[in-house]
C-alpha positions in Angstrom: -3.2 -12.8 15.4 -1.8 -9.8 13.5 1.2 -9.3 11.3 3.6 -6.3 11.7 5.6 -4.9 8.8 8.3 -2.3 9.0 9.0 0.6 6.6 12.2 2.7 6.1 12.1 5.8 3.9 15.4 7.7 4.1 16.0 8.2 7.8 12.3 7.8 8.6 11.1 4.5 10.1 7.7 3.2 11.1 5.5 0.1 11.1 2.0 -1.1 10.4 -0.3 -3.7 11.7 -1.9 -5.9 9.0 -5.4 -7.3 9.5 -4.9 -11.1 9.3 -8.5 -11.8 10.2 -9.9 -9.5 7.5 -7.7 -10.3 4.5 -5.7 -13.4 5.3 -5.1 -14.6 1.7 -4.1 -11.1 0.4 -1.7 -10.6 3.4 -0.1 -14.0 2.9 0.6 -13.2 -0.8 2.0 -9.7 0.1 4.2 -10.7 3.1 5.5 -13.7 1.1 7.2 -11.1 -1.2 9.0 -9.3 1.7 11.6 -8.0 2.3 11.4 -5.5 -0.6 13.5 -2.5 -1.5 11.9 -0.7 -4.4 10.8 2.8 -5.2 7.4 3.8 -4.0 5.5 6.1 -6.4 2.8 8.7 -6.2 -0.5 7.4 -7.5 -1.3 10.4 -9.6 -4.8 9.5 -10.5 -5.7 8.2 -7.0 -5.4 11.2 -4.7 -2.9 11.3 -1.8 -1.6 7.8 -2.2 1.6 6.0 -2.9 2.0 2.5 -4.4 4.4 -0.2 -5.4 3.3 -2.6 -8.2 4.7 -6.1 -7.7 4.1 -7.7 -11.1 5.0 -11.1 -9.8 2.1 -10.9 -7.3 -0.6 -10.0 -9.8 -3.4 -12.5 -9.8 -1.7 -14.8 -7.2 -4.8 -14.2 -5.1 -8.1 -14.1 -7.0 -10.2 -12.8 -4.1 -10.5 -9.2 -3.0 -10.9 -9.6 0.8 -12.3 -6.7 2.9 -13.0 -4.7 -0.3 -12.8 -0.9 -0.3 -12.8 1.8 -3.0 -11.5 4.7 -0.8 -8.9 4.6 1.9 -8.1 7.1 4.6 -4.9 8.6 5.8 -2.5 5.9 7.1 -4.5 2.9 5.7 -2.9 0.3 3.6 -4.5 -1.5 0.7 -3.6 -4.3 -1.7 -5.1 -4.9 -5.2 -4.6 -8.6 -5.8 -5.5 -8.6 -9.5 -2.7 -6.0 -10.1 -0.2 -6.9 -7.4 -0.4 -3.4 -6.2 0.4 -2.3 -2.6 -0.7 1.2 -1.6 -0.7 3.5 1.4 -2.8 6.7 1.7 -1.0 9.7 3.1 -4.2 11.7 2.9 -7.6 11.1 1.2 -7.3 8.6 -1.6 -9.4 6.3 -3.8 -8.3 3.1 -5.4 -8.1 3.9 -9.1 -5.2 3.9 -11.5 -6.6 5.8 -14.5 -8.5 9.0 -15.0 -12.2 8.5 -14.5 -13.1 8.9 -18.2 -10.8 6.0 -19.1 -11.9 3.7 -16.3 -14.5 1.0 -17.2 -15.0 -0.2 -13.6 -14.0 1.2 -10.2 -10.8 0.0 -8.8 -11.4 -2.1 -5.7 -8.8 -3.3 -3.3 -8.5 -5.1 0.0 -8.0 -2.9 3.1 -5.2 -4.9 4.7 -3.7 -2.7 7.4 -3.0 0.6 9.2 0.3 2.4 9.9 0.5 2.6 13.7 4.1 3.5 14.6 5.6 6.9 13.7 2.7 7.5 11.3 3.0 11.3 10.9 6.7 11.3 9.9 6.2 8.3 7.6 3.2 9.7 5.8 5.0 13.1 5.4 7.9 11.1 3.7 5.3 9.4 1.4 3.9 12.8 0.6 7.2 13.8 -1.0 6.3 11.6 -3.9 3.9 14.3 -5.0 6.8 16.5 -6.0 9.5 13.8 -6.6 7.5 11.1 -8.3 9.1 8.2 -6.5 11.3 7.6 -3.4 13.2 4.5 -2.2 11.5 2.4 0.5 12.3 -0.8 2.3 9.5 -2.9 3.6 10.4 -5.9 5.8 9.0 -8.3 8.4 11.8 -7.2 10.7 12.8 -3.7 11.9 15.0 -2.0 9.3 
């Protein structure tokens, strides 16, 4: 079984498939927080990536399932210890501080892949590089 989530950024819409079989606990925690309408921000120390930090999800799931330290264009990750949801719009790594300040590598769970209208959605995410943040809606139903 797989879970689909929907995104809306301005006039751009798309969706993603979440890997229930690879990260079931992390996905359960994340989708339990939806729907969400919050700004998505550029992850300035992490390459071409955007993120939302959900403080109320931090440490709700103690296990990093399907761990990764780098994610590719269109992939979605979740860092359970920080409650951080992220999407790579290009090459990215999971870190949130400059390397000289980081004590350990930032690992997260690879939880999904954008599969619907990926190019337009990732282009919209890339706008955070110049704008800093943009509004996004994430939902279990089409928005």
